[in-house]
C-alpha positions as CSV (number, residue, x, y, z in Angstrom):
1,X,0.0,0.0,0.0
2,X,1.3,3.5,-0.9
3,X,0.6,6.8,0.8
4,X,-0.5,9.7,-1.3
5,X,1.8,12.7,-1.1
6,X,-1.2,14.7,-0.1
7,X,-2.0,12.5,2.8
8,X,1.3,12.2,4.8
9,X,1.0,10.5,8.2
10,X,0.3,13.0,10.9
11,X,3.3,11.9,13.0
12,X,5.6,13.3,10.3
13,X,4.1,16.7,10.7
14,X,4.5,16.5,14.5
15,X,8.1,15.5,14.0
16,X,8.8,18.4,11.7
17,X,7.3,20.8,14.1
18,X,9.1,19.3,17.0
19,X,12.5,19.4,15.1
20,X,11.9,23.0,14.2
21,X,11.1,23.9,17.8
22,X,14.2,22.1,19.0
23,X,16.3,23.9,16.4
24,X,14.8,27.2,17.4
25,X,15.5,26.5,21.1
26,X,19.0,25.4,20.3
27,X,19.5,28.6,18.4
28,X,18.2,30.7,21.3
29,X,20.4,28.7,23.7
30,X,23.4,29.1,21.5
31,X,22.8,32.8,21.1
32,X,22.3,33.2,24.8
33,X,25.5,31.3,25.5
34,X,27.5,33.4,23.0
35,X,26.0,36.6,24.4
36,X,26.7,35.4,28.0
37,X,30.3,34.6,27.1
38,X,30.7,38.0,25.5
39,X,29.2,39.7,28.5
40,X,31.4,37.6,30.8
41,X,34.4,38.6,28.7
42,X,33.5,42.3,29.1
43,X,33.0,41.9,32.8
44,X,36.5,40.3,33.1
45,X,37.9,43.1,31.1
46,X,36.4,45.7,33.4
47,X,37.7,43.8,36.5
48,X,41.1,43.6,34.8
49,X,41.1,47.3,34.0
50,X,40.3,48.2,37.6
51,X,42.8,45.9,39.1
52,X,45.5,47.3,36.7
53,X,44.5,50.8,37.5
54,X,44.9,50.2,41.3
55,X,48.2,48.4,40.8
56,X,49.5,51.3,38.7
57,X,48.5,53.7,41.4
58,X,50.8,51.9,43.9
59,X,53.8,52.0,41.6
60,X,53.0,55.7,41.0
61,X,54.0,56.2,44.7
62,X,57.5,54.9,44.0
63,X,57.0,51.2,44.7
64,X,59.1,49.4,42.2
65,X,56.9,46.3,41.6
66,X,53.3,45.1,42.2
67,X,51.6,41.8,41.4
68,X,47.9,41.3,42.3
69,X,45.7,38.2,41.9
70,X,41.9,38.2,42.2
71,X,39.8,35.0,42.3
72,X,36.1,35.5,41.6
73,X,33.3,33.5,43.2
74,X,33.0,31.3,40.1
75,X,36.8,30.5,40.2
76,X,38.0,32.9,37.5
77,X,41.5,34.3,38.0
78,X,42.3,37.9,37.2
79,X,45.9,39.2,37.5
80,X,47.6,42.5,37.1
81,X,51.3,43.5,37.4
82,X,52.9,46.9,37.5
83,X,56.4,48.3,37.6
84,X,59.6,46.3,37.1
85,X,61.1,43.2,38.7
86,X,64.6,44.5,38.4
87,X,65.7,48.2,38.3
88,X,68.8,47.2,36.2
89,X,67.3,45.0,33.6
90,X,63.8,46.6,33.7
91,X,62.2,43.2,33.3
92,X,58.5,43.1,34.0
93,X,57.1,41.8,37.3
94,X,56.3,38.1,37.0
95,X,52.6,37.5,37.8
96,X,53.3,34.3,39.7
97,X,56.5,35.3,41.4
98,X,57.7,34.2,44.9
99,X,57.9,36.6,47.8
100,X,58.4,36.7,51.5
101,X,55.0,36.9,53.1
102,X,56.3,38.1,56.4
103,X,53.5,38.3,59.1
104,X,50.9,36.6,56.9
105,X,52.7,33.6,58.3
106,X,50.8,34.3,61.6
107,X,47.5,33.2,60.0
108,X,49.0,29.8,59.2
109,X,50.3,29.4,62.7
110,X,46.9,30.4,64.2
111,X,45.1,27.9,62.0
112,X,47.3,25.1,63.3
113,X,46.7,26.2,66.9
114,X,42.9,26.2,66.3
115,X,43.1,22.8,64.6
116,X,44.8,21.5,67.7
117,X,42.0,23.0,69.7
118,X,39.5,21.2,67.5
119,X,41.4,18.0,68.1
120,X,41.1,18.5,71.9
121,X,44.8,18.7,72.4
122,X,44.8,22.2,73.9
123,X,42.4,25.0,74.7
124,X,42.5,28.7,74.0
125,X,42.2,29.4,77.8
126,X,45.3,27.3,78.6
127,X,47.9,29.4,80.3
128,X,51.3,29.7,78.5
129,X,52.9,28.2,81.6
130,X,51.1,24.9,81.1
131,X,53.0,24.3,77.8
132,X,56.2,26.3,78.3
133,X,57.0,26.1,82.1
134,X,59.3,29.0,83.2
135,X,59.7,30.5,79.7
136,X,57.6,33.6,80.3
137,X,58.9,34.9,83.5
138,X,61.0,37.7,85.1
139,X,60.6,41.5,85.1
140,X,56.9,41.1,85.9
141,X,56.2,38.7,83.0
142,X,54.1,35.7,84.2
143,X,53.1,32.8,81.9
144,X,50.5,31.7,84.4
145,X,48.5,34.9,83.7
146,X,48.7,34.8,79.9
147,X,46.4,32.6,77.8
148,X,46.9,31.2,74.3
149,X,43.9,33.3,73.1
150,X,45.8,36.5,74.3
151,X,48.9,35.4,72.4
152,X,46.8,34.9,69.2
153,X,45.0,38.2,69.6
154,X,47.9,40.5,70.7
155,X,46.5,41.2,74.1
156,X,49.1,39.4,76.2
157,X,51.0,42.6,77.1
158,X,54.4,41.0,76.3
159,X,56.8,43.7,75.2
160,X,58.1,43.2,71.6
161,X,61.9,43.6,71.3
162,X,62.4,42.7,67.7
163,X,65.5,43.5,65.6
164,X,64.9,45.7,62.5
165,X,67.1,47.2,59.9
166,X,67.6,50.9,60.6
167,X,70.1,51.8,57.8
168,X,71.8,50.3,54.7
169,X,74.9,49.7,56.8
170,X,72.8,47.9,59.5
171,X,71.2,45.8,56.7
172,X,74.6,44.7,55.4
173,X,75.7,43.8,58.9
174,X,72.7,41.8,59.8
175,X,71.0,40.5,56.6
176,X,72.1,36.9,57.3
177,X,71.5,36.9,61.1
178,X,69.3,34.2,62.5
179,X,67.8,33.8,66.0
180,X,66.3,30.9,67.8
181,X,62.8,31.1,69.3
182,X,64.4,31.0,72.8
183,X,66.6,34.0,71.9
184,X,63.6,35.9,70.6
185,X,61.7,35.3,73.8
186,X,64.7,36.1,76.0
187,X,64.9,39.5,74.4
188,X,61.3,40.2,75.3
189,X,61.7,39.0,78.8
190,X,64.3,41.7,79.5
191,X,61.4,44.2,79.5
192,X,58.5,44.7,81.8
193,X,55.1,43.9,80.2
194,X,53.5,46.8,78.3
195,X,50.2,46.2,80.1
196,X,48.4,43.6,82.2
197,X,47.3,40.6,80.1
198,X,43.9,41.1,78.5
199,X,43.5,44.8,79.3
200,X,44.8,46.4,76.0
201,X,45.8,45.5,72.4
202,X,49.2,46.0,70.8
203,X,50.5,44.2,67.8
204,X,53.7,42.2,68.3
205,X,55.7,39.2,67.1
206,X,56.9,37.5,70.3
207,X,53.4,36.0,71.0
208,X,53.6,34.1,67.8
209,X,57.1,32.9,68.5
210,X,55.6,31.4,71.7
211,X,52.8,29.9,69.8
212,X,55.3,28.2,67.4
213,X,57.1,26.8,70.5
214,X,53.8,25.5,71.9
215,X,53.0,23.8,68.6
216,X,56.3,22.0,68.9
217,X,55.7,21.1,72.5
218,X,52.2,19.7,71.8
219,X,52.9,17.8,68.6
220,X,56.6,17.0,68.9
221,X,57.2,18.7,65.5
222,X,58.5,22.2,64.6
223,X,55.7,24.7,63.7
224,X,56.6,24.8,60.1
225,X,56.4,21.0,59.7
226,X,52.9,21.1,61.1
227,X,52.0,24.0,58.7
228,X,53.4,21.9,55.9
229,X,51.6,18.7,56.8
230,X,48.2,20.2,57.9
231,X,47.8,23.1,55.5
232,X,50.4,23.3,52.7
233,X,50.3,19.7,51.4
234,X,46.5,19.1,51.7
235,X,45.8,22.3,49.8
236,X,48.4,21.7,47.2
237,X,50.3,24.9,48.0
238,X,53.3,23.9,46.0
239,X,55.1,27.3,46.2
240,X,54.7,27.9,50.0
241,X,57.5,26.9,52.2
242,X,59.9,28.0,55.0
243,X,63.3,28.9,53.5
244,X,65.0,28.8,56.9
245,X,68.4,30.4,56.8
246,X,68.5,30.5,53.0
247,X,68.7,34.2,51.9
248,X,67.6,33.5,48.3
249,X,64.2,33.0,46.6
250,X,63.3,30.5,43.9
251,X,62.6,31.8,40.4
252,X,60.6,33.5,39.3
253,X,60.6,36.5,41.7
254,X,61.0,40.2,41.6
255,X,64.0,41.9,43.2
256,X,63.1,44.1,46.1
257,X,64.5,47.4,47.3
258,X,64.3,49.7,50.3
259,X,65.2,53.4,51.0
260,X,66.2,53.5,54.6
261,X,66.6,57.3,54.8
262,X,64.8,59.9,52.8
263,X,67.0,61.3,50.1
264,X,69.3,58.3,50.0
265,X,69.3,55.8,47.0
266,X,67.3,52.6,47.0
267,X,69.2,49.6,48.4
268,X,68.7,46.1,46.9
269,X,67.5,44.0,49.9
270,X,66.4,40.9,47.9
271,X,69.1,38.7,49.5
272,X,68.3,38.4,53.2
273,X,67.3,35.8,55.7
274,X,64.4,37.9,57.0
275,X,63.8,39.4,60.4
276,X,61.9,36.4,61.7
277,X,61.4,32.7,61.0
278,X,60.0,31.4,64.2
279,X,56.3,31.4,63.6
280,X,55.8,35.2,63.6
281,X,57.0,35.4,60.0
282,X,59.3,33.5,57.6
283,X,57.1,31.7,55.0
284,X,57.6,32.3,51.2
285,X,54.6,32.0,48.9
286,X,52.8,33.2,45.8
287,X,49.6,35.2,45.3
288,X,47.9,32.1,43.9
289,X,48.8,30.0,46.9
290,X,47.7,32.6,49.4
291,X,44.3,33.0,47.6
292,X,43.9,29.2,47.8
293,X,44.7,29.2,51.5
294,X,42.4,32.1,52.6
295,X,39.5,30.8,50.5
296,X,39.8,27.4,52.1
297,X,40.1,28.9,55.6
298,X,37.1,31.2,55.4
299,X,35.2,28.7,53.3
300,X,35.3,26.3,56.3
301,X,37.6,23.7,54.8
302,X,40.4,24.0,57.4
303,X,38.6,24.4,60.7
304,X,35.5,23.0,62.3
305,X,32.7,25.6,62.6
306,X,33.3,26.2,66.3
307,X,37.0,27.0,65.8
308,X,36.3,29.2,62.7
309,X,33.8,31.1,64.9
310,X,36.5,31.6,67.5
311,X,39.0,32.7,65.0
312,X,36.6,35.4,63.7
313,X,35.6,36.7,67.1
314,X,37.3,40.1,66.8
315,X,38.3,42.9,69.2
316,X,39.2,46.5,68.4
317,X,42.8,47.3,67.5
318,X,45.0,49.9,69.1
319,X,44.9,53.6,68.1
320,X,48.2,53.6,66.3
321,X,47.2,50.5,64.2
322,X,43.7,52.1,63.6
323,X,45.4,55.0,61.9
324,X,46.9,52.7,59.3
325,X,44.0,50.3,59.0
326,X,40.8,52.3,59.7
327,X,38.0,50.1,61.0
328,X,40.2,47.1,61.5
329,X,39.4,44.5,64.2
330,X,41.6,41.6,65.3
331,X,40.4,38.0,65.5
332,X,42.8,35.1,66.1
333,X,45.5,35.4,63.4
334,X,43.0,37.3,61.2
335,X,42.0,40.9,60.8
336,X,38.6,42.1,59.6
337,X,38.2,45.4,57.6
338,X,35.0,47.1,56.5
339,X,34.2,47.0,52.8
340,X,33.0,50.1,51.0
341,X,30.2,48.0,49.4
342,X,29.0,46.7,52.8
343,X,30.1,44.0,55.2
344,X,33.7,43.1,56.0
345,X,36.5,41.1,54.6
346,X,39.1,39.1,56.4
347,X,42.9,38.7,55.9
348,X,46.3,39.6,57.2
349,X,49.1,41.9,56.1
350,X,52.8,41.4,56.3
351,X,55.9,43.6,55.9
352,X,59.6,42.8,55.8
353,X,62.5,44.7,54.5
354,X,61.5,45.6,50.9
355,X,58.3,43.5,50.9
356,X,54.6,44.2,51.7
357,X,51.9,41.6,51.3
358,X,48.2,42.1,51.7
359,X,45.4,39.6,51.5
360,X,41.6,39.9,51.6
361,X,38.8,37.3,51.4
362,X,35.1,37.8,51.7
363,X,33.4,36.3,54.8
364,X,32.0,33.3,52.8
365,X,35.5,32.5,51.3
366,X,34.2,32.8,47.7
367,X,36.2,35.9,46.6
368,X,39.7,36.7,47.4
369,X,42.6,38.9,46.4
370,X,46.3,38.9,47.2
371,X,48.8,41.7,46.4
372,X,52.5,41.6,46.8
373,X,54.6,44.8,46.7
374,X,58.4,44.8,46.1
375,X,60.7,47.8,46.4
376,X,58.7,49.6,49.1
377,X,59.4,53.1,50.2
378,X,59.5,53.2,54.0
379,X,61.8,56.2,54.7
380,X,59.0,58.1,56.5
381,X,55.6,57.5,58.2
382,X,54.0,59.3,55.3
383,X,55.5,56.9,52.8
384,X,54.0,54.0,54.8
385,X,50.6,55.6,55.1
386,X,50.3,56.4,51.4
387,X,51.3,52.9,50.3
388,X,49.0,51.4,52.9
389,X,46.0,53.5,51.6
390,X,46.7,52.6,47.9
391,X,47.1,48.9,48.8
392,X,43.9,48.9,50.9
393,X,42.0,50.5,48.0
394,X,43.2,47.8,45.6
395,X,41.9,45.1,48.0
396,X,38.6,46.9,48.6
397,X,38.0,47.5,44.9
398,X,38.8,43.9,44.0
399,X,36.4,42.5,46.6
400,X,33.6,45.0,45.8
401,X,33.7,44.8,42.0
402,X,30.6,42.7,41.2
403,X,27.9,42.8,38.5
404,X,24.4,43.8,39.2
405,X,21.3,42.7,37.3
406,X,22.1,45.1,34.4
407,X,25.6,43.7,34.2
408,X,27.1,47.1,35.3
409,X,30.2,47.0,37.4
410,X,30.8,49.0,40.5
């Protein structure tokens, strides 16, 4: 039996209509995908332009090199560099270069301490004396009256007697010096406390040296090995490590410079051991690694909820610190800062001879930025303030730059 061309089975008509509908839907979806990709590309371009503008504003102040790395909530990476990596060769700053993170190390140490709290191996209310008998004593210092929480939050009152480079000659004499944790604490114990424990706030390094010693006492391993095994390896932070007494950095990296006295030339301070390697500072890293770490930390992947809540329970900072970081509050190894677009971000800053590092991550851990400065001018308080303001603006802009429903960027 044949079918007349004028009497095609009805299912064929339905099939044609269905195929046409599917084709139309596919066309719409494809067009939407293309338009979405174009819009996303434009958004990325705008983020890139803003990040670049803020990085250039920092080098305009005389900083020799800047690298900034932003990670968006959907995992996109946006980077910007400015200035030069070497004043002699004028090579550009490598976007993934290594640098000394200085006091950002404190956040790693604090995280290990809070993991040990979560494991039930110590508590934040433990007195220092329990773990380090007789170490904090003399000249009115009393380890029985100081808790681990106070060490973490800079409210212990322990006086900070820390070496720093005061001139180019001083740097040349002491750039390869090292000190043991015991030597660092002994320097502090020569002084009376700045205030009774828990009554005031003052940023310092000695408290974190003591925390590093406590990690060693509790676990039987040096603090940096616990950082490596608990944080660095699980997160795949392949470029984060403690160089110890090595004064050099692995390639790639920018060279860094410092002007110790106004009017004097910049001094190349790239080759140095660093002013601290005992838990208060010392780690080397990259912007990508630090973004990964802070996103994991605030995203709840490194600490149980109770310990993360303890870490982010913040107190006001001292007046001097407030001038440099308006609105800052101190948690346990983390600072919060207000965002111009509302809410707060968390992070830590670090500064060593020639280097400044700043980190920022939103409270949900989904958006983060890290900026590393090399060749920092620090000959006057005004130098430091101007650089701090420009660096803080970069972090705030990076964390506040988001699309609204009309795809417009702040």
